[in-house]
N, C-alpha and C positions, 0 to 999 in steps of 0.2 A: 774440373769440368762439370758443367751443369748437366744433371741427369734428367732427361725427358724421354718420353716414349718414342721420340723421333730418333734417338741414338741407341735405344735398347730394343732387343728382340725377345719376345716371350718364348720360352722353351718348355717342353714337357718336363714333368718332375722326373727325378732320377735319384739313385742312392747317393747321399752325401755323407761320407764317414767323417767322424770328428778328427781322426788321426791321419787322414789322407789329404795331401795338398792338391789343389786343383790348378791346372795350367791356364786359368782365366779368372777374372773377377766375376763373382756371382752376386747378383742383386735379387732382392725379393720385393714384391708388392704386398704390403700388409693388408689383411682383411679389414673391412669396415672403412678405414681411412683412405685406402688405396695409395698410401704414401710409399714411395720407392726408396729403399735404403740399400747400402752395400752390406751384404751378409757375410761373404767370405772374400778376402783379398787373395789375388793370385799368389800361390805358393804358401799360404798360411794354413794353420790348423786351428782347432778350437778345443778348449777345455771340455771334457766330457759333460760336466754339469751344465755348462752354457749351451752345449750342443743339444742335450736332451730337452732343455727348456724351450729352445727355439724350434726343435723338431715337432714338439707337441702342438704347435700352432699351424694353422692352414696358410701356407704361403704359395704364391705364384712366382716361379723363377724367371729371371731375365738375364741376358748377357749383352754386352756391348756389341754393336755391329762390327767393330774393329776386331773383336775376339770371337766372333761367331764361328769362324773356321776352326779355331782351336777347340771350341766346344764340340763341333761335329767330329773332329779327329779323336777327341777323348772318348766320346760316346761310342764311336765305331770300334775303337780298340777294346772298350769294356765288353761290348757284345761279342766281338770276335773271340776274345779270351774265354768267355762263358761257353760259346758254341764249340770251340776247338779243343777244350780240355779233354784229355784222355779219360779222366774220371768224371763223367758227366754229373752235373749238379742241377737237376731239373728244378728244384725248389728255388735256387738262386736265379735261374732264368725266369721262372714264373714271377718272382718278386720284382725283378727288373722290368718285365713287361707290364705288370700291374701298375707300377708307378708311371710309366710312360703313357699308358692308355687312360689312366685315371684323370689326367690333367684336362683334356678337352671335354670329357663327359661330366666333369664336376664343375664346369664354368656356369656362371649365371648368364653370360652373354654369348649368343650364337656367334657374333663376330669374333670374339676372342677364342672361342672353341675352334672355329674354322682356321684361324691364324695358326693355332697350335698344330692342327692336322697338316696344314701347309708346311710348317717347319719340320714336322715329322717326316714329310716327303724328302726333305734335304738329307736327313739322317739315313733313311732307307736307301736313297740313291747312292750314298757313300758306302753303305754296308753291302749292297748288292754288287757294286763295282769291285769292292775288295774281295768278296766271296768268289766272284767270277774271274778274277785276275789270273788265276792259274787253271787252265784247262777249259775255260768257257769264254774265251776272248770275244768270239763273235756274239755271244749272248750279252756280254758286257757292253760292247759297242752299241748294240741294238737298244738295250735298256737306257743307256745314257742319252742316246739320240731322242727317244720318245719322252724320256723324263724332262729333258731340256725344253722340248716343244710344249709339254704340259705346264711346266712352271711359268712359261711366258704367255700362256693363253688365258682364255676366259674361264669362269667357274666350271662351265661344261667341259672344257678341255683339260682342266686340272683334276676333274673327277677320277679319271683312271689312275693317276698317281696317288691320289688319296686312297683309292681302293687297294692299290698295291701296297701302300704303307700299312694300312690296317690289316690286310691279309697276312703280311709277313709277321707283324707283331703278334697277331692271334696264333699263327702257326708256331712261332717260337714259344709262345705261352703254353701251348698244349704238348710241347716236347719235341717238335720237329727241328732237327739240327743238321740233317744231311745237306751238304753244300749244293749238290745238283738240284735237289727238291726245292730248296729255298730260292735259288736263282731262277728256276723255271716257273715256280709259283709266282714270283714277283713279275716276271716277264708276261706270263699269261694274264695276270691281273691288270697290267699296264695296257695290254692290247685287247682285252676282252670285249670291248664295245665298239671296236673299229668298224664293225658291220653296220652300226647305226647310221653311218655317213651315207648309206645307200637309201635311206628311208626319208619320207617327207618330214619337214621340220615339225609339223603338227603332231606327228606320231612320236618323234624324238622327245618333244617337250613333255610328253605324258608317259615316258618309258617305264616309270616306276609306279604307274597306276593301271597296270595291265587289266585287272579285273573290272575296272571302271570304264574301259574302252569299248567301243562298238565292235561288231564282228569283223569288219574290214580292217580296222586299225590293229586289232589283236592278231589277225592273220599276218599282217605285215610285220608286226613286232616279233612274231615267232621266227621270222627269217633271219634276224640279225646274228644269232650265235653262229649258224652255218656261214652266213655272209662274212663274218670276221675271219673264219678259217679260210674261206675262199680267197679273200684279199691277201692274207699272209702268204698262202701258197703261191698265188699268182705273182707275188713279189719275190719268190724264191726263198722265203724264210722257212727254215726247218722247224716244224712243229712236232714236239715230242708227244708221246702218249699222254703224259700228265697234262701238258698244255692243252691238248685237244680235249681231254675230259673236262678240264676246268672251263674252257671257253664254251664248249657245247652245253655244259650242264649247270652253268651258274644261275639259271632261273628254274632249275628243277627243284622239286620239294620231296622230302622223305615220304610224305603221305601220298604222293602220286598226283598232286593237283598242279604241279608246275608245268613248264614248257621248255623246249618244243616237243619232247617225246613223251612226257607224262611218266617218267621213270619212277619206280617205287622202291623204297627201302634201301638195301645195300647196293642197288644198281647205281645209286647216285654217289659219285666219288666224294670221299670226305673233304678233300681240298676244294672241290667245287662248292660244297656247303660252307666251308670257311669263307670263301670269296663271296658267296651269297650274303653272309652276315656282314662282311666288310662293306659290300655294296649298299646294304640297307643302313648301316651305321653312317656312311657319308651322306646318304639321302636324308637321314634324320637331321643332320646338321645343316642341310640345305633349305629346309622348309621353314616357313614362319612358325613361331612357337605356339601361337594361339593362347598365350598366357600360361602355358605349362612349362615347368623347368625341363632342362635336358635330361636330368636323371629320371624324372617321372615318365617322360616319353620313351626313354631307354628301357625302363622296366615294362612299359606297356608293349614294346616291341617283342621282348622275350616272352611275355605272357601270351602274345599272339602266336609266337612260334610254338609254344607248348599246346595251346588250344587247337591250332590247325595242323600240328604235326609237320611243321615245315622243315625242321632240322632234326637229325637223329637224336633221340633223348639224351644219351650219354654225352655226345659231342656238345649238344646245347648246354648241358649243365657245366661242362668244362669251360666253355667259352664264357658263360655267364659269370663264373667265379673270377674270371680275369677282369671283368668290368665293374663288378659290385663289391 
C-alpha cells in the first residue's frame, strides 16, 4: 500500500517499549527529509539496541486511518491502567502526559500542532467515556454529545474540546486521578464558553484579548462565565460545585486581575487555573506565529504568567515541567 499523508493520521508521542507489541502498525516521519517509514509492524518487537538508536532521534508518529481506532483503544487502556492502579505511580503518569503534550508544542508547523491537538480530543473523548461509564452515565452522554458537535464544527466550535483535552492531560500530569474529578473537569472544560453564544460576534472574536477591549466590550465579556452556568441550568443540566467553580473562574487570576469577580490567591480554584492555562495553550496554537516558534511563544506565555502572577506559583511550575 502506498503510504501518503492521505491515509495516515499524525498522533501524539507515547511510550513505545522495545519488548511490547503494538496492536497497530506504527509509522514515523523522519526529521529533515520528512520521509514516512514503517517503524513498528503490528505485533512486532524490536531488539533493545535498535530501539535505543531509533528512540534517540526525533520522530513524529503516525498510524493508518484503518487502524486509528485500535490506537485510540490502546492509548485509552494505557491511561486507564495508570489511573486505576491501587499503587499509584505518579511519575509514570507524568511521563506519559509529558510525551503526549510534547508533540503539538514541539512542532514547527501550527497546522500540524493543531491537528495533533484535534486528535488528542479523540483520545480524551474515549478516556472520559470510559471513566464515566460506571456511575456517571448522564455525564458520559452529555460529554459525548458536545464532543461530537465540537469535532464536526469550525475551529471556534472545536476550541472547547481542545481545552477539555489539554485540561485533562494537565490534570493527570499534576497527579489528579479521581474519576469524578476528571469526568467533571472534562465536562466543565467542554462547556465553559457556551455563554459566549449570547454575545455579539465582534466581542466573541476578541474573547482572548480582554485587556485590549473597550469598556463596553469588556463589560459584555465579563458576563459569559455566569451566562454559561445559566444556560446549563436552564437546560436542566446538573452542575456540580467543581464544574461551577471552573466555569465561573476560568478567567480569574491568582494575582487578582482576572474577571468576573477579581478573585485573589487561594480563592481561585486550582482546577479553574488549570483550565485557564489549557485555554491559553489552545489560543496560542490558533494565532499566526509572527515568525516565532511554538516553543518560544510557549515559554513567553509562562514568563508572562510569572511576571503577572496569573497562576499560583507552585501550580505554574508543576504545569511548566509538563510542557518543557
